[in-house]
N, C-alpha and C positions, 0 to 999 in steps of 0.2 A: 464754554468761558466767553466768548465774544458775544452769546446771547445775552448774558449775563449783567454785562459790561452795559451792552445796549439799552437794556432795559433800564438799568441804573440811570444811564444818560437821560432817558426819553422820561423818566418820573422825576428826575430834577430841570426839566426843559433843555439841557445842554444840549446844542447843536455845534459848538465852534469844532469839536473834534469828531470821528468816529470812533467806533471800538478796535478795530485794527489801530487806526492811529493811536488811541491811547494805551493799549498793550504795548506797541511799539517804545513811546515813551516811557512805559513803565521797565520794561526791561533794558532801557538805554541809562536811566536812573540818572545821576548828575554826571557822568560820564560826557567825556569827547569823543566821538569816533567817527570814524573815516566810512564812506559808502563800503569800500573793501573788506571793513571790519565787521560791519553789520551783516554783511553777505555771510562771511565767513562763521559768526557766531551763530546764525540762523533765525536772526532774528528779521533780515529782510529775504525775502522770496522771489523780487521781481513782481510782487501785485502793484496795481498803481493804486497807491495812498497817498 
């Protein structure tokens, strides 16, 4: 899935966020979450995003 997101961003010439960041933002949606909530929901696994 990350490859598909990256390819679409490349096609559009977007470089403001990477595929991992975009997927994280998509999963969060309009919610306001703490870092602990992100970890407990499995959205954030400690990578450097």
